[in-house]
C-alpha positions as CSV (number, residue, x, y, z in Angstrom):
1,X,24.0,3.3,10.7
2,X,23.3,2.0,7.3
3,X,22.4,4.3,4.3
4,X,18.6,5.8,4.5
5,X,18.4,4.7,1.1
6,X,20.2,1.2,1.1
7,X,21.5,1.8,-2.3
8,X,24.3,3.9,-2.6
9,X,26.3,4.8,1.0
10,X,28.2,8.2,1.4
11,X,32.1,7.7,0.9
12,X,34.1,8.2,4.4
13,X,35.0,11.9,4.8
14,X,38.4,13.1,2.5
15,X,40.9,15.3,3.7
16,X,40.6,17.6,0.4
17,X,43.7,19.7,1.3
18,X,45.7,16.9,1.6
19,X,44.9,15.9,-2.7
20,X,46.8,18.2,-5.4
21,X,45.0,19.2,-7.5
22,X,46.9,17.9,-10.6
23,X,47.2,14.4,-9.5
24,X,44.9,11.8,-10.7
25,X,46.6,9.1,-8.8
26,X,44.9,10.6,-5.5
27,X,41.7,11.2,-7.1
28,X,41.3,8.2,-8.2
29,X,42.4,6.8,-4.3
30,X,39.9,8.9,-3.1
31,X,37.1,7.6,-4.9
32,X,38.1,3.8,-4.1
33,X,37.7,4.9,-0.8
34,X,33.9,4.3,-1.4
35,X,33.0,0.9,0.9
36,X,31.3,-1.5,-1.1
37,X,27.9,-1.1,-2.5
38,X,26.2,-3.6,-0.2
39,X,22.8,-3.4,0.9
40,X,22.6,-5.7,3.9
41,X,26.5,-7.1,4.9
42,X,27.6,-3.8,5.8
43,X,24.5,-3.4,8.7
44,X,24.9,-6.8,10.9
45,X,22.4,-5.8,13.7
46,X,19.8,-7.2,10.4
47,X,19.6,-10.8,10.2
48,X,17.4,-12.9,7.4
49,X,13.8,-13.6,8.5
50,X,11.8,-16.6,7.5
51,X,9.2,-13.8,6.7
52,X,5.5,-15.3,5.6
53,X,3.6,-13.9,2.9
54,X,1.9,-10.6,4.1
55,X,-0.5,-10.7,0.9
56,X,-2.3,-14.1,1.1
57,X,-4.0,-15.5,-2.2
58,X,-6.8,-17.0,-0.9
59,X,-9.8,-16.2,-3.5
60,X,-9.8,-17.7,-6.9
61,X,-7.0,-17.8,-9.7
62,X,-4.6,-17.2,-6.8
63,X,-5.8,-13.8,-6.2
64,X,-6.1,-12.3,-2.5
65,X,-8.9,-10.5,-0.5
66,X,-6.8,-7.6,0.0
67,X,-5.8,-7.8,3.5
68,X,-2.1,-7.4,5.0
69,X,-1.6,-9.5,7.8
70,X,0.7,-7.4,10.1
71,X,-1.0,-6.7,13.4
72,X,0.4,-6.0,16.4
73,X,1.2,-7.6,19.9
74,X,-0.6,-4.5,22.6
75,X,-3.5,-6.5,23.5
76,X,-6.8,-5.1,24.2
77,X,-4.6,-1.7,25.3
78,X,-4.6,-0.8,22.0
79,X,-8.3,-1.0,21.4
80,X,-9.3,2.3,23.9
81,X,-8.3,3.9,20.9
82,X,-11.3,2.6,19.0
83,X,-13.6,4.9,21.0
84,X,-12.8,7.4,18.7
85,X,-13.2,6.0,15.6
86,X,-16.0,3.5,16.5
87,X,-18.1,3.7,13.8
88,X,-15.5,2.4,10.5
89,X,-14.1,0.1,13.5
90,X,-17.6,-1.7,13.7
91,X,-17.9,-1.8,9.8
92,X,-14.7,-4.0,10.2
93,X,-16.9,-6.8,11.5
94,X,-17.9,-9.8,9.7
95,X,-21.8,-9.4,8.7
96,X,-23.4,-12.0,10.6
97,X,-21.7,-10.7,13.8
98,X,-22.8,-7.2,13.1
99,X,-26.3,-8.2,12.5
100,X,-26.5,-10.4,15.3
101,X,-24.8,-7.5,17.8
102,X,-27.5,-5.1,16.6
103,X,-30.4,-7.2,16.7
104,X,-29.2,-8.2,20.6
105,X,-29.2,-4.2,21.0
106,X,-32.5,-3.9,19.7
107,X,-34.2,-6.6,21.6
108,X,-32.3,-5.4,24.8
109,X,-33.6,-2.1,24.5
110,X,-37.3,-3.3,24.1
111,X,-37.1,-5.2,26.7
112,X,-35.4,-2.4,29.0
113,X,-38.4,-0.4,28.2
114,X,-40.8,-3.0,28.9
115,X,-39.1,-3.0,32.3
116,X,-40.0,0.8,32.0
117,X,-43.8,0.5,31.5
118,X,-44.1,-1.6,34.1
119,X,-42.4,-0.3,36.5
120,X,-44.1,3.6,36.1
121,X,-47.6,1.5,35.7
122,X,-47.1,-0.1,39.2
123,X,-46.1,3.1,40.5
124,X,-50.1,4.4,41.0
125,X,-52.2,1.1,40.7
126,X,-55.3,3.1,41.4
127,X,-54.8,5.4,38.2
128,X,-55.6,4.0,34.7
129,X,-52.5,5.4,32.7
130,X,-53.5,3.7,29.7
131,X,-51.8,0.3,29.7
132,X,-54.6,-1.3,31.8
133,X,-57.3,-1.3,33.9
134,X,-57.1,0.3,37.4
135,X,-56.0,-1.4,39.6
136,X,-54.7,-4.2,37.5
137,X,-51.1,-3.5,36.6
138,X,-49.7,-4.1,33.3
139,X,-47.8,-7.5,32.9
140,X,-44.5,-7.7,31.7
141,X,-45.8,-9.6,28.5
142,X,-48.1,-6.8,27.4
143,X,-45.3,-4.0,28.2
144,X,-43.0,-6.2,26.0
145,X,-46.0,-5.9,23.4
146,X,-46.6,-2.6,23.8
147,X,-42.8,-1.6,24.2
148,X,-42.3,-3.2,20.9
149,X,-45.3,-1.7,19.4
150,X,-43.7,1.5,20.4
151,X,-41.1,1.5,18.9
152,X,-42.1,0.0,15.1
153,X,-44.8,2.3,15.0
154,X,-47.2,5.3,16.3
155,X,-50.5,3.9,16.0
156,X,-51.9,1.6,19.6
157,X,-54.0,-1.1,20.4
158,X,-54.5,-0.7,24.1
159,X,-54.9,-3.8,26.1
160,X,-57.9,-2.0,28.0
161,X,-59.2,-1.3,24.6
162,X,-58.8,2.3,24.5
163,X,-56.9,4.9,22.6
164,X,-55.7,7.1,25.7
165,X,-52.8,9.8,24.9
166,X,-51.5,8.6,28.7
167,X,-52.4,11.9,30.0
168,X,-53.0,10.5,33.4
169,X,-49.3,9.2,33.6
170,X,-47.0,11.9,32.8
171,X,-43.7,9.1,33.7
172,X,-45.2,7.6,31.1
173,X,-45.5,10.3,28.9
174,X,-41.6,10.8,29.2
175,X,-40.6,7.2,28.8
176,X,-42.6,6.6,25.6
177,X,-40.6,10.2,24.1
178,X,-37.4,8.7,25.3
179,X,-38.2,5.0,23.3
180,X,-38.9,7.1,20.3
181,X,-35.8,9.1,19.9
182,X,-34.5,5.7,20.5
183,X,-35.9,4.1,18.1
184,X,-35.3,7.1,15.5
185,X,-31.8,7.2,16.0
186,X,-31.2,3.6,15.6
187,X,-33.0,3.6,12.5
188,X,-31.3,6.1,11.1
189,X,-28.1,4.4,12.3
190,X,-29.0,1.0,10.8
191,X,-30.0,2.6,7.5
192,X,-26.3,4.1,7.4
193,X,-24.9,1.4,8.5
194,X,-26.2,-1.2,6.1
195,X,-25.7,1.2,3.2
196,X,-22.0,1.3,4.1
197,X,-21.3,-2.1,4.5
198,X,-22.9,-3.4,1.4
199,X,-22.0,-0.4,-0.6
200,X,-18.3,-0.2,0.7
201,X,-16.1,0.7,-2.3
202,X,-13.2,-2.1,-1.2
203,X,-15.0,-4.9,-2.5
204,X,-14.8,-3.4,-6.0
205,X,-11.1,-4.9,-5.9
206,X,-12.2,-8.2,-6.1
207,X,-12.7,-7.5,-9.8
208,X,-8.9,-6.1,-10.9
209,X,-7.0,-9.6,-11.6
210,X,-3.3,-10.1,-11.5
211,X,-1.4,-12.4,-13.3
212,X,-0.2,-15.5,-10.6
213,X,3.2,-15.1,-12.2
214,X,5.6,-12.2,-12.4
215,X,8.2,-12.0,-14.9
216,X,12.0,-11.3,-15.0
217,X,13.3,-10.6,-19.0
218,X,15.5,-8.4,-21.1
219,X,13.3,-5.8,-22.6
220,X,14.7,-3.4,-25.1
221,X,18.2,-3.5,-23.1
222,X,16.9,-3.5,-19.8
223,X,16.2,-6.2,-17.2
224,X,12.7,-5.6,-16.3
225,X,10.5,-6.5,-13.3
226,X,6.6,-7.0,-15.0
227,X,3.6,-8.0,-13.6
228,X,-0.1,-7.6,-15.6
229,X,-3.9,-7.0,-14.7
230,X,-6.8,-6.6,-15.8
231,X,-10.3,-5.3,-14.5
232,X,-13.0,-7.6,-15.8
233,X,-15.4,-5.4,-15.4
234,X,-14.3,-3.6,-18.5
235,X,-17.3,-1.5,-19.8
236,X,-17.3,0.8,-16.7
237,X,-13.4,1.8,-16.5
238,X,-11.5,2.3,-13.3
239,X,-11.5,5.9,-12.3
240,X,-7.5,7.5,-11.7
241,X,-6.3,4.2,-11.6
242,X,-2.8,4.1,-10.3
243,X,-0.1,1.1,-9.3
244,X,2.4,1.2,-7.1
245,X,5.0,-1.7,-6.0
246,X,7.1,-2.6,-2.8
247,X,9.6,-4.5,-2.1
248,X,10.3,-6.3,1.1
249,X,13.6,-7.5,2.4
250,X,14.0,-10.6,4.7
251,X,16.9,-8.3,6.8
252,X,14.4,-5.5,7.4
253,X,10.7,-6.6,6.4
254,X,9.9,-2.4,5.8
255,X,8.2,-2.1,2.5
256,X,10.2,-0.2,-0.1
257,X,9.6,1.5,-3.0
258,X,10.1,0.4,-6.3
259,X,10.3,2.7,-9.5
260,X,8.0,2.1,-12.2
261,X,9.3,3.0,-15.7
262,X,5.4,1.7,-17.4
263,X,3.5,3.0,-16.7
264,X,5.9,6.3,-16.0
265,X,5.6,7.0,-11.7
266,X,6.5,10.3,-12.8
267,X,3.1,10.7,-14.2
268,X,1.4,9.3,-11.3
269,X,1.7,5.5,-13.0
270,X,-1.6,5.5,-14.0
271,X,-3.3,3.1,-15.7
272,X,-6.6,1.5,-17.9
273,X,-7.7,-1.4,-16.3
274,X,-9.8,-1.9,-18.8
275,X,-7.3,-3.6,-21.2
276,X,-4.8,-6.5,-20.0
277,X,-1.7,-3.7,-19.4
278,X,1.9,-4.6,-17.9
279,X,3.7,-2.5,-15.3
280,X,7.4,-2.8,-15.2
281,X,10.1,-2.0,-13.0
282,X,13.4,-1.7,-14.5
283,X,16.3,-3.6,-12.2
284,X,18.9,-0.7,-12.5
285,X,21.7,0.5,-10.4
286,X,18.9,1.8,-7.8
287,X,16.6,-1.0,-7.5
288,X,16.0,-2.9,-4.7
289,X,16.3,-6.1,-6.3
290,X,19.9,-5.1,-8.1
291,X,22.7,-6.6,-6.2
292,X,25.1,-3.6,-5.7
293,X,28.5,-3.6,-7.2
294,X,31.8,-2.3,-5.4
295,X,33.4,-2.0,-8.8
296,X,31.0,0.9,-9.9
297,X,33.9,3.6,-10.4
298,X,31.2,6.5,-10.5
299,X,29.3,6.4,-7.6
300,X,26.2,8.2,-7.4
301,X,25.0,9.2,-4.0
302,X,20.8,9.1,-2.8
303,X,20.4,9.7,0.6
304,X,16.8,9.1,1.3
305,X,15.9,9.2,-2.5
306,X,14.6,6.8,-4.5
307,X,15.9,7.5,-8.2
308,X,15.6,5.6,-11.4
309,X,18.3,5.7,-13.7
310,X,16.4,6.0,-16.6
311,X,16.1,9.2,-15.4
312,X,19.7,10.4,-16.0
313,X,19.6,9.3,-19.6
314,X,16.6,11.0,-20.6
315,X,18.4,14.5,-18.7
316,X,15.9,15.1,-15.9
317,X,19.0,14.4,-13.8
318,X,22.7,13.8,-14.7
319,X,24.5,11.2,-12.3
320,X,27.4,10.3,-14.1
321,X,30.7,12.2,-13.2
322,X,33.7,12.5,-14.8
323,X,36.8,12.2,-12.6
324,X,38.9,14.6,-13.6
325,X,37.3,17.9,-15.0
326,X,33.6,17.1,-12.6
327,X,31.2,17.1,-15.9
328,X,28.2,15.3,-15.2
329,X,26.4,13.3,-17.7
330,X,23.4,11.4,-18.4
331,X,24.8,8.0,-19.2
332,X,28.4,6.3,-19.1
333,X,28.2,6.4,-22.7
334,X,28.3,9.8,-23.0
335,X,31.2,10.0,-20.3
336,X,32.9,7.3,-22.5
337,X,32.3,9.6,-25.4
338,X,33.3,13.2,-23.5
339,X,36.8,11.4,-22.1
340,X,37.9,10.2,-25.8
341,X,36.6,13.7,-27.1
342,X,38.9,15.7,-24.3
343,X,42.0,13.3,-25.0
344,X,42.2,13.9,-28.6
345,X,41.9,18.2,-27.6
346,X,44.8,17.9,-25.0
347,X,46.9,15.4,-27.1
348,X,46.9,18.4,-29.7
349,X,47.5,20.8,-27.5
350,X,50.5,19.0,-25.5
351,X,48.5,18.6,-22.3
352,X,50.8,17.0,-19.7
353,X,49.0,13.2,-18.9
354,X,49.0,13.9,-14.9
355,X,45.7,15.2,-14.2
356,X,44.4,15.4,-17.4
357,X,41.8,13.2,-19.6
358,X,45.0,11.8,-20.7
359,X,45.6,9.7,-17.8
360,X,42.1,7.9,-18.1
361,X,43.3,4.8,-20.1
362,X,41.1,2.3,-22.1
363,X,40.9,0.1,-19.4
364,X,39.1,2.4,-17.1
365,X,36.6,3.6,-19.5
366,X,36.1,-0.2,-20.1
367,X,35.5,-0.4,-16.2
368,X,32.5,1.8,-16.8
369,X,30.2,-0.7,-16.1
370,X,26.3,-0.5,-16.8
371,X,23.7,-2.5,-15.1
372,X,24.2,-6.2,-15.2
373,X,21.9,-8.6,-17.3
374,X,22.8,-12.0,-15.6
375,X,19.3,-13.3,-14.5
376,X,21.5,-15.5,-13.1
377,X,22.7,-13.3,-10.1
378,X,19.7,-11.6,-9.9
379,X,17.4,-14.2,-8.8
380,X,20.4,-15.4,-6.4
381,X,20.2,-12.0,-5.2
382,X,16.3,-11.9,-5.3
383,X,16.3,-15.2,-3.4
384,X,18.6,-14.6,-0.6
385,X,17.4,-10.9,-0.3
386,X,13.8,-10.5,-0.6
387,X,11.1,-11.9,0.8
388,X,8.4,-10.5,-1.2
389,X,7.3,-7.9,-3.7
390,X,3.6,-6.0,-3.1
391,X,1.8,-4.7,-5.9
392,X,-0.9,-2.1,-5.2
393,X,-3.4,-0.8,-7.1
394,X,-5.7,2.2,-6.2
395,X,-8.7,3.7,-7.9
396,X,-12.0,4.9,-7.5
397,X,-15.5,3.0,-8.7
398,X,-17.6,5.1,-10.7
399,X,-20.9,3.9,-9.2
400,X,-20.1,4.6,-5.7
401,X,-17.3,7.1,-5.9
402,X,-15.3,5.7,-3.2
403,X,-11.8,4.8,-3.3
404,X,-10.4,0.8,-3.1
405,X,-7.2,-0.6,-3.1
406,X,-6.5,-4.4,-4.7
407,X,-3.4,-6.3,-3.5
408,X,-1.4,-9.1,-5.1
409,X,2.3,-10.1,-3.7
410,X,5.0,-12.0,-5.5
411,X,7.4,-14.1,-3.8
412,X,10.7,-15.7,-5.4
413,X,8.7,-19.2,-6.6
414,X,6.1,-16.5,-8.5
415,X,8.4,-15.0,-11.0
416,X,9.9,-16.2,-14.0
417,X,13.2,-15.8,-15.2
418,X,13.9,-15.7,-18.8
419,X,15.7,-13.1,-20.9
420,X,12.8,-13.7,-23.3
421,X,10.0,-14.7,-21.2
422,X,6.8,-12.4,-22.2
423,X,3.3,-12.4,-21.5
424,X,0.8,-14.7,-23.5
425,X,-1.4,-12.3,-25.4
426,X,-5.3,-12.3,-24.1
427,X,-7.1,-9.4,-25.8
428,X,-9.1,-10.8,-28.6
429,X,-11.2,-8.7,-30.8
430,X,-14.9,-9.6,-31.4
């Protein structure tokens, strides 16, 4: 099976007893047995798929309706589960369809109780129940009007011209009772439905605008994937807004997270949307957007973890291992400095070459590569392997105190590749 993280697979098992602890050559051979670091070629079970855009841009300014084009193939069988969450399922229906359905249900219940009133009044034609005169049972038209009046008010103008309490017909009183109970419950549901439907916070996401183009450029010596976003309701900032990025591979269309360095996702990737803000992903050796290089001589394993290379240089963890003494360092440059210093010390102490830092040549130091800045290679890899990048912005609407999500997607044709590419300044001071 391929590695869970898909980045740096485990090296094959090495018989440590057969490796001399003082032989540098055997250590190099053990390191060289690490398989090529390739996301896809190591697993022939996954083939490239021609995937459609999962987040369709179907609003003005190339924005989306914040819907994922993901479904299932179980047909109506799966809808039996909706009875456990029928209210939210009903809220998802179009407003026009919901209104027509509720109106049809309300009218049907009025007709049903009208039929009940006709039946109750005709059970004893000689008794005046209060709906009509004795020996003259109420007709369906009058019963429909009575049912409608019962459903909408508690005051009556009866066909017989009286204001009786229907004490002669206990069955009629029971029918009126149940219709009034149903009417109260329906009115409560109708109020809750309209309030929830009209005040749903997910519509607030339409005010969060994201740039129709993303850029891949070099910023501070790093190759970064960047997008820009802003909230057009800038006077009322979104509460606890934060952002996430996901990449979908053409070989395995499962969203894989992309770590964010600005804003720092270690701090929650919170963002103030009232100002145009740029979200940056560093295309480092762990990034899904980076074509793995099999010549990387200091492999770092990350099974099941989504790492950032910048964390190593910030001493959050140390990922670069010296092949001689197994000391760990945050960056390759620190490893080079360590090796050169140890070579000076070992040379003065007349250490043997074999098994010491003296055995590491300058060529070995130069082969300790850093992430490539070759945008052409990154661009080719993206075009061949990546289907889409999905940006998810989450926040809380300050008016309704409800959480919403704004979605945007970027495919190959939506990205500008240039070392000096920058977003145009768009903030004016009046």
